C-alpha positions as CSV (number, residue, x, y, z in Angstrom):
1,X,-57.8,141.3,8.9
2,X,-57.5,139.0,11.8
3,X,-57.1,135.6,10.6
4,X,-58.5,132.1,12.0
5,X,-56.2,129.5,13.3
6,X,-57.0,127.4,10.1
7,X,-56.3,130.4,7.8
8,X,-52.9,131.1,9.5
9,X,-52.1,127.2,9.3
10,X,-52.7,127.6,5.5
11,X,-50.6,130.5,5.4
12,X,-47.8,129.0,7.2
13,X,-48.0,126.0,4.8
14,X,-48.0,128.3,1.8
15,X,-44.9,130.0,3.2
16,X,-43.1,126.9,3.7
17,X,-44.0,126.0,0.0
18,X,-42.4,129.2,-1.2
19,X,-39.4,128.5,0.8
20,X,-38.9,125.0,-0.8
21,X,-40.1,126.2,-4.3
22,X,-38.2,129.5,-4.5
23,X,-34.4,129.2,-3.2
24,X,-32.6,132.2,-3.1
25,X,-31.0,131.7,-6.6
26,X,-32.8,129.6,-9.2
27,X,-30.6,128.0,-11.9
28,X,-33.8,127.2,-13.9
29,X,-35.3,130.0,-15.8
30,X,-39.0,130.8,-15.5
31,X,-41.2,130.0,-18.5
32,X,-42.6,132.8,-20.5
33,X,-46.3,133.8,-19.9
34,X,-48.6,136.2,-21.7
35,X,-49.8,139.3,-20.0
36,X,-53.3,139.1,-18.7
37,X,-55.8,141.5,-17.3
38,X,-57.5,141.1,-13.8
39,X,-60.3,138.8,-14.6
40,X,-59.5,135.3,-14.1
41,X,-61.1,131.8,-13.9
42,X,-63.0,130.8,-10.9
43,X,-61.4,127.9,-8.7
44,X,-62.6,124.5,-10.1
45,X,-64.8,123.8,-7.0
46,X,-66.0,120.2,-7.9
47,X,-64.3,117.2,-9.4
48,X,-65.7,116.2,-12.7
49,X,-68.0,113.2,-13.0
50,X,-65.8,110.5,-14.5
51,X,-66.9,109.3,-17.9
52,X,-64.6,106.2,-18.6
53,X,-61.8,106.1,-21.3
54,X,-61.8,108.9,-23.7
55,X,-60.4,108.4,-27.4
56,X,-56.9,110.0,-26.6
57,X,-55.1,112.9,-24.9
58,X,-56.8,116.3,-24.8
59,X,-55.6,119.1,-27.0
60,X,-54.8,121.2,-23.9
61,X,-53.1,118.7,-22.1
62,X,-50.9,117.7,-25.2
63,X,-50.1,121.6,-25.4
64,X,-49.2,121.9,-21.8
65,X,-46.8,118.8,-22.1
66,X,-45.1,120.3,-25.2
67,X,-44.8,123.7,-23.4
68,X,-42.9,122.2,-20.6
69,X,-40.7,120.0,-22.7
70,X,-40.1,122.8,-25.0
71,X,-38.6,125.1,-22.2
72,X,-37.0,122.2,-20.4
73,X,-35.7,119.8,-23.1
74,X,-33.8,117.5,-20.5
75,X,-37.2,116.8,-18.9
76,X,-39.4,113.8,-20.0
77,X,-43.0,112.8,-21.0
78,X,-44.2,110.0,-18.8
79,X,-47.6,109.9,-20.3
80,X,-51.0,111.3,-20.6
81,X,-53.6,109.0,-21.9
82,X,-53.7,105.6,-20.2
83,X,-57.2,103.5,-20.3
84,X,-57.4,101.6,-17.1
85,X,-60.6,102.4,-15.0
86,X,-60.1,99.3,-12.7
87,X,-59.8,101.9,-9.7
88,X,-62.4,104.4,-11.3
89,X,-62.1,106.7,-14.4
90,X,-59.9,109.6,-13.8
91,X,-57.6,112.2,-15.3
92,X,-55.5,109.7,-17.4
93,X,-58.3,107.7,-18.6
94,X,-59.8,111.0,-20.0
95,X,-56.6,112.4,-21.6
96,X,-56.5,115.4,-19.2
97,X,-53.6,114.2,-16.9
98,X,-50.0,114.7,-17.8
99,X,-46.9,113.2,-15.8
100,X,-43.9,115.5,-16.3
101,X,-40.6,113.4,-16.0
102,X,-38.5,115.2,-13.4
103,X,-36.4,113.7,-10.7
104,X,-36.5,114.8,-7.0
105,X,-33.1,113.5,-6.3
106,X,-31.6,115.3,-9.3
107,X,-30.7,118.8,-8.1
108,X,-31.2,120.3,-11.6
109,X,-34.5,118.8,-12.4
110,X,-35.9,119.4,-8.7
111,X,-35.1,122.9,-9.1
112,X,-36.8,123.1,-12.5
113,X,-40.0,121.4,-11.1
114,X,-40.0,123.7,-8.0
115,X,-39.5,126.9,-10.4
116,X,-42.4,125.8,-12.4
117,X,-44.6,125.0,-9.4
118,X,-43.9,128.4,-7.8
119,X,-44.5,130.2,-11.2
120,X,-47.8,128.4,-11.3
121,X,-49.1,129.2,-8.0
122,X,-47.7,132.8,-7.4
123,X,-50.3,135.7,-7.3
124,X,-50.4,137.9,-10.2
125,X,-50.1,141.6,-10.1
126,X,-53.7,142.1,-9.3
127,X,-53.4,139.6,-6.2
128,X,-55.3,136.7,-8.0
129,X,-53.9,133.8,-6.0
130,X,-52.5,130.5,-8.0
131,X,-53.0,132.8,-11.0
132,X,-51.3,130.8,-13.9
133,X,-52.5,127.3,-12.7
134,X,-56.2,128.8,-12.8
135,X,-55.6,130.3,-16.2
136,X,-54.0,127.0,-17.6
137,X,-56.9,125.1,-16.0
138,X,-55.2,122.9,-13.5
139,X,-57.1,121.0,-10.8
140,X,-54.5,119.4,-8.7
141,X,-50.8,118.7,-8.6
142,X,-48.7,115.8,-6.8
143,X,-45.0,116.1,-6.7
144,X,-42.5,114.7,-4.2
145,X,-44.8,113.1,-1.6
146,X,-47.1,116.3,-1.4
147,X,-50.4,117.3,-3.2
148,X,-52.2,120.7,-3.8
149,X,-55.8,120.7,-4.6
150,X,-57.2,123.9,-6.2
151,X,-60.7,122.4,-6.1
152,X,-60.8,122.2,-2.3
153,X,-61.3,125.0,0.3
154,X,-57.6,124.1,1.7
155,X,-55.3,125.1,-1.1
156,X,-52.0,124.6,0.5
157,X,-49.6,121.5,0.1
158,X,-50.4,118.5,2.1
159,X,-48.5,115.2,2.4
160,X,-49.5,112.4,0.0
161,X,-49.3,108.8,0.7
162,X,-50.4,107.3,-2.5
163,X,-48.8,104.1,-4.1
164,X,-46.5,106.3,-6.0
165,X,-44.5,108.8,-3.8
166,X,-44.4,111.0,-7.3
167,X,-40.5,111.7,-6.6
168,X,-39.9,110.8,-10.6
169,X,-42.5,113.0,-12.0
170,X,-45.0,115.9,-11.3
171,X,-48.6,114.8,-12.1
172,X,-50.8,117.7,-13.4
173,X,-54.6,116.9,-13.3
174,X,-56.4,119.4,-15.6
175,X,-59.8,120.7,-15.7
176,X,-62.1,120.0,-18.8
177,X,-61.9,123.7,-19.7
178,X,-58.3,123.6,-19.4
179,X,-57.9,120.2,-21.3
180,X,-60.0,121.5,-24.1
181,X,-57.9,124.9,-24.5
182,X,-60.9,126.8,-23.2
183,X,-59.3,129.0,-20.5
184,X,-57.6,132.2,-20.7
185,X,-54.1,130.8,-21.1
186,X,-55.0,129.8,-24.7
187,X,-58.0,132.1,-25.4
188,X,-56.9,135.3,-23.8
189,X,-60.3,135.5,-21.5
190,X,-61.2,133.3,-18.7
191,X,-63.6,130.5,-19.4
192,X,-67.4,131.3,-19.2
193,X,-66.2,135.1,-19.4
194,X,-68.0,135.2,-22.9
195,X,-71.3,134.7,-21.0
196,X,-71.5,131.0,-21.6
197,X,-71.4,129.3,-18.1
198,X,-71.9,125.7,-19.3
199,X,-68.1,125.7,-20.4
200,X,-67.3,125.5,-16.6
201,X,-70.0,123.3,-15.7
202,X,-69.9,119.6,-14.4
203,X,-72.4,117.4,-16.2
204,X,-74.8,115.0,-14.5
205,X,-77.0,113.2,-17.0
206,X,-79.9,110.9,-16.4
207,X,-77.9,108.5,-18.5
208,X,-75.4,108.7,-21.2
209,X,-74.2,106.9,-24.3
210,X,-70.3,106.8,-24.2
211,X,-69.2,105.4,-27.7
212,X,-69.2,106.6,-31.3
213,X,-68.1,110.0,-30.6
214,X,-71.0,110.6,-28.1
215,X,-69.9,111.6,-24.3
216,X,-71.4,114.0,-21.9
217,X,-68.7,116.3,-22.1
218,X,-69.1,116.9,-25.7
219,X,-72.1,119.0,-25.1
220,X,-70.1,121.8,-23.6
221,X,-67.0,121.5,-25.5
222,X,-67.5,124.8,-27.8
223,X,-68.1,122.5,-30.9
224,X,-71.6,123.7,-32.0
225,X,-72.7,120.8,-34.3
226,X,-72.3,117.0,-34.3
227,X,-70.3,116.5,-37.6
228,X,-66.9,116.6,-35.8
229,X,-67.8,115.4,-32.2
230,X,-71.2,114.2,-31.8
231,X,-72.4,115.7,-28.4
232,X,-74.3,114.1,-25.7
233,X,-76.9,111.4,-26.0
234,X,-78.9,109.6,-23.5
235,X,-78.5,105.7,-23.4
236,X,-81.9,105.1,-24.8
237,X,-81.8,101.2,-25.5
238,X,-85.4,101.2,-25.7
239,X,-88.3,101.4,-28.0
240,X,-90.5,103.2,-25.3
241,X,-91.1,106.8,-24.8
242,X,-89.6,107.9,-21.4
243,X,-88.0,110.9,-19.6
244,X,-84.4,112.0,-19.5
245,X,-82.5,115.0,-18.0
246,X,-79.1,116.5,-18.5
247,X,-78.0,118.6,-15.6
248,X,-75.5,121.4,-15.4
249,X,-73.6,122.0,-12.0
250,X,-72.0,125.4,-12.0
251,X,-69.1,126.1,-10.0
252,X,-71.1,128.4,-7.7
253,X,-74.3,130.4,-7.8
254,X,-74.5,132.6,-10.9
255,X,-77.1,134.7,-12.6
256,X,-78.2,133.4,-16.0
257,X,-81.3,134.2,-18.0
258,X,-81.3,131.9,-21.0
259,X,-80.4,128.5,-22.3
260,X,-79.3,127.6,-26.0
261,X,-79.6,124.2,-27.3
262,X,-77.9,123.0,-30.6
263,X,-79.7,119.9,-32.3
264,X,-77.9,117.3,-34.2
265,X,-76.8,118.6,-37.8
266,X,-75.1,115.4,-39.2
267,X,-76.6,114.7,-42.5
268,X,-79.7,112.4,-42.3
269,X,-80.2,113.4,-38.4
270,X,-80.8,116.9,-38.3
271,X,-83.0,117.6,-35.3
272,X,-83.2,113.9,-34.3
273,X,-83.1,113.3,-30.7
274,X,-84.4,116.9,-29.8
275,X,-87.2,116.3,-27.3
276,X,-90.7,117.1,-28.2
277,X,-91.8,118.0,-24.8
278,X,-89.3,119.3,-22.4
279,X,-88.7,122.1,-19.7
280,X,-85.7,124.1,-18.6
281,X,-85.4,123.6,-14.8
282,X,-83.5,125.3,-11.9
283,X,-82.8,124.2,-8.5
284,X,-84.2,126.4,-5.7
285,X,-82.4,124.3,-2.8
286,X,-85.3,121.9,-2.3
287,X,-86.9,121.3,-5.6
288,X,-86.7,121.5,-9.5
289,X,-88.6,124.6,-10.7
290,X,-89.4,125.1,-14.3
291,X,-88.5,128.3,-16.0
292,X,-89.2,127.7,-19.6
293,X,-91.1,124.9,-21.0
294,X,-92.1,123.6,-24.5
295,X,-94.8,121.2,-25.6
296,X,-95.1,119.6,-29.1
297,X,-91.7,121.2,-30.1
298,X,-91.4,120.6,-33.9
299,X,-88.3,118.7,-35.3
300,X,-85.8,121.4,-35.1
301,X,-83.5,122.7,-37.8
302,X,-79.8,122.8,-37.3
303,X,-78.3,125.8,-35.5
304,X,-79.0,127.7,-32.2
305,X,-82.6,127.2,-30.4
306,X,-82.6,129.9,-27.5
307,X,-84.9,129.7,-24.7
308,X,-85.1,132.6,-22.5
309,X,-86.5,133.1,-19.1
310,X,-86.5,135.5,-15.9
311,X,-83.2,135.8,-14.6
312,X,-82.2,133.1,-12.0
313,X,-79.6,132.6,-9.2
314,X,-78.6,129.2,-8.7
315,X,-75.7,126.8,-9.2
316,X,-78.0,124.0,-10.8
317,X,-79.8,123.9,-14.0
318,X,-81.3,121.1,-16.4
319,X,-82.9,120.1,-19.6
320,X,-85.6,117.8,-18.6
321,X,-87.1,116.0,-21.7
322,X,-90.8,114.4,-20.7
323,X,-91.5,113.2,-24.3
324,X,-88.8,112.1,-26.8
325,X,-88.8,111.2,-30.4
326,X,-88.2,108.1,-32.1
327,X,-85.6,108.1,-34.7
328,X,-86.2,105.8,-37.8
329,X,-82.4,106.1,-38.5
330,X,-81.7,104.4,-35.1
331,X,-84.1,101.4,-34.7
332,X,-86.8,103.8,-33.6
333,X,-85.1,104.2,-30.2
334,X,-85.9,107.1,-28.0
335,X,-83.0,109.1,-27.1
336,X,-82.4,112.8,-26.0
337,X,-79.6,114.2,-27.8
338,X,-77.9,117.5,-28.2
339,X,-74.8,118.6,-30.1
340,X,-73.9,121.5,-27.6
341,X,-75.7,123.4,-24.8
342,X,-74.9,127.0,-23.8
343,X,-76.1,128.8,-20.4
344,X,-76.1,132.6,-20.8
345,X,-74.8,134.9,-18.1
346,X,-77.6,137.5,-17.2
347,X,-76.4,141.1,-17.8
348,X,-77.9,142.2,-14.5
349,X,-77.3,140.3,-11.0
350,X,-73.5,140.8,-11.1
351,X,-71.5,142.0,-8.4
352,X,-68.4,144.4,-8.9
353,X,-66.2,146.0,-6.4
354,X,-63.2,148.4,-6.1
355,X,-61.2,145.4,-4.9
356,X,-62.2,142.0,-3.7
357,X,-60.2,139.1,-1.9
358,X,-61.0,135.9,-3.9
359,X,-59.8,133.2,-1.6
360,X,-60.4,131.6,1.9
361,X,-64.2,131.7,1.3
362,X,-64.2,135.4,0.4
363,X,-65.6,136.4,-2.9
364,X,-67.7,139.4,-4.3
365,X,-70.3,137.3,-5.5
366,X,-70.7,135.7,-2.0
367,X,-72.1,139.1,-0.8
368,X,-75.2,138.1,-2.8
369,X,-75.4,134.3,-2.4
370,X,-78.2,133.8,0.2
371,X,-75.7,133.1,2.9
372,X,-76.3,135.8,5.7
373,X,-73.2,134.5,7.8
374,X,-69.7,133.7,7.6
375,X,-69.5,129.9,7.0
376,X,-65.9,129.5,6.0
377,X,-67.1,128.2,2.6
378,X,-68.9,131.4,2.1
379,X,-67.6,134.3,4.2
380,X,-69.1,137.2,2.0
381,X,-67.1,140.1,0.3
382,X,-63.8,141.5,1.6
383,X,-62.0,144.4,0.1
384,X,-58.1,144.1,0.1
385,X,-56.3,145.6,3.0
386,X,-55.5,149.2,3.3
387,X,-52.9,150.7,5.5
388,X,-54.8,153.5,6.7
389,X,-58.5,153.9,7.7
390,X,-59.3,156.8,5.3
391,X,-59.9,154.7,2.1
392,X,-62.9,154.2,-0.3
393,X,-64.0,150.8,-1.0
394,X,-67.2,149.7,-2.6
395,X,-69.3,146.8,-3.6
396,X,-72.2,147.1,-6.1
397,X,-75.1,144.5,-7.1
398,X,-76.8,144.9,-10.4
399,X,-80.5,143.5,-9.8
400,X,-82.0,141.1,-12.3
401,X,-84.7,143.9,-13.0
402,X,-85.8,147.1,-11.5
403,X,-87.5,146.5,-8.0
404,X,-89.2,148.7,-5.3
405,X,-86.5,149.1,-2.5
406,X,-87.3,150.7,0.8
407,X,-84.9,148.7,3.3
408,X,-81.5,147.7,2.8
409,X,-80.0,145.1,5.5
410,X,-76.2,144.6,5.6
411,X,-75.0,141.5,7.5
412,X,-71.7,141.5,9.1
413,X,-69.1,138.8,9.1
414,X,-70.2,136.4,12.0
415,X,-67.2,134.0,12.5
416,X,-65.9,134.0,16.0
417,X,-64.0,135.7,17.4
418,X,-64.0,138.2,14.3
419,X,-67.9,139.2,14.4
420,X,-68.5,142.7,13.2
421,X,-64.9,143.2,12.0
422,X,-64.6,144.8,8.7
423,X,-68.0,146.6,9.2
424,X,-67.4,150.0,7.9
425,X,-67.2,153.0,10.1
426,X,-68.4,155.8,7.7
427,X,-70.5,154.7,4.6
428,X,-73.2,155.4,2.3
429,X,-75.7,153.2,0.5
430,X,-76.9,154.5,-2.9
431,X,-79.5,153.3,-5.4
432,X,-79.4,153.7,-9.2
433,X,-82.8,154.5,-10.4
434,X,-82.2,154.7,-14.1
435,X,-80.5,158.2,-14.5
436,X,-78.5,158.9,-11.4
437,X,-77.1,157.5,-8.0
438,X,-79.4,158.4,-5.3
439,X,-77.7,158.3,-1.7
440,X,-80.4,156.9,0.7
441,X,-78.3,156.0,3.7
442,X,-75.5,157.9,5.4
443,X,-73.6,156.8,8.6
444,X,-70.6,158.3,10.3
445,X,-68.9,156.7,13.2
446,X,-71.3,153.6,13.0
447,X,-70.2,151.3,15.8
448,X,-68.9,147.7,15.3
449,X,-72.1,145.8,15.2
450,X,-70.9,142.2,16.2
451,X,-73.1,139.6,14.5
452,X,-76.2,141.6,14.6
453,X,-77.6,142.7,10.8
454,X,-77.8,146.5,10.3
455,X,-81.1,147.4,8.7
456,X,-81.8,151.0,7.3
457,X,-85.2,152.0,6.0
458,X,-86.1,155.0,3.6
459,X,-89.0,155.8,1.2
460,X,-89.3,153.1,-1.4
461,X,-88.4,153.7,-5.0
462,X,-87.5,151.5,-7.9
463,X,-83.8,150.6,-8.0
464,X,-81.7,148.8,-10.9
465,X,-78.4,148.7,-8.8
466,X,-77.1,149.1,-5.1
467,X,-73.9,150.3,-4.1
468,X,-72.4,150.3,-0.6
469,X,-69.7,152.9,-0.3
470,X,-67.2,152.8,2.7
471,X,-65.1,155.8,3.3
472,X,-63.7,154.9,6.6
473,X,-62.5,151.5,7.4
474,X,-62.1,149.5,10.6
475,X,-59.0,148.4,11.9
476,X,-58.6,144.6,11.7
477,X,-57.0,144.6,15.4
478,X,-53.7,145.8,17.2
479,X,-51.7,143.0,16.0
480,X,-52.7,143.3,12.4
481,X,-53.2,147.1,11.7
482,X,-54.5,146.9,8.2
483,X,-58.1,147.8,7.4
484,X,-60.7,146.2,5.2
485,X,-64.4,146.7,4.4
486,X,-66.3,143.3,4.8
487,X,-69.9,142.4,4.7
488,X,-71.4,138.8,4.8
489,X,-74.5,139.7,2.7
490,X,-76.5,142.6,1.4
491,X,-80.5,142.1,1.2
492,X,-83.0,144.4,-0.3
493,X,-86.7,144.6,0.6
494,X,-89.7,146.8,-0.5
495,X,-90.3,148.0,3.0
């Protein structure tokens, strides 16, 4: 694959890091790590909305600190929780940042630090980049006048010029999922892989009461009741009925088809705060659209209340309460309150592939995200590199529901000067009709299309899944004799 100047710069920076972080002989031993499968956490694309000071260090942050100090007992704990929001709330205020005491001017400690960083950021045996950092739930790292963000498009080390040069410690800032021990490092499965997308979401409420055990981040912490941690509550300092909303911003567009809401279950307040009138709404790019609505919903019992709807493809969903309840145990104030919320992955709509590059804007899911070109942030799907053109690579989309299909449009990558590269030479398009795969398109020796969409028509029939299979790949170029299958987008139509 021919790489852009920006990508080459990022790779050069990454190579420089490996040179620094991986000298010929390490005195420091590598930490132990569990054995994982191929599934892995998404990159943390957004910064979490700051909540102010938490009550102390989060469990995952404490475990990460204990892990490092146990394996490198000469190193130090320079702090996790510090409540100081004068400059805006952040990781230390919320108990999800750890300062690991290692000195860049001490050869032994510098080697220990760079051994751990190289270990965290190395690819795993499946080619997942920054594998252990993603599994632990690390958002960004600062060390020795450099910073690396895993929640930004550029994931290379860059110069850092903050007030502290960080030469006496490594700063690890964790995601909320990592800080709560919800990632695969602790659970053995990637966060949200159980079908609950809410665990990886950032939360944007219309208002939030942040005291007495209530906090916005308790509504997706995996605790289903309000007896141990309360959950989320709107501020509600009013005796007047009004509207409130709780928005979940996902790491990227996802298919989902149900939301489950858990009411309060603390004695004397079971069901209080659950709205009487509400809608579950999704963002379509320009407006909020209701997908499930309830009017006059009775005071609920404790436990799960599930609201299904047709499968949706978006990165934003919210619960919009339009009529709240007055709680006699709370001075008849009107609040919207949930102990927990879950967003359930739709069984259909998922993208799978023989192989997939999940970095530099490439992702299997990006072949079905509505973006017809290669934008840098969303380039589409790319297989991993093959040394010879005679290789089989496929990408498959499971549709939300069977739909009549009589035309398939394949969009090539469009980034100049690489437009059309990666479009397969020989390929088929097949539809799953409920019992078997039916090949509807066969092409041999297909010319490089440039940036032009390639449409193929055939007699329409209901389809549940579509698979594009490449059997001969196009060379990336004379300077890079590897072969990829690449598509920016796949679209279906009835005719």
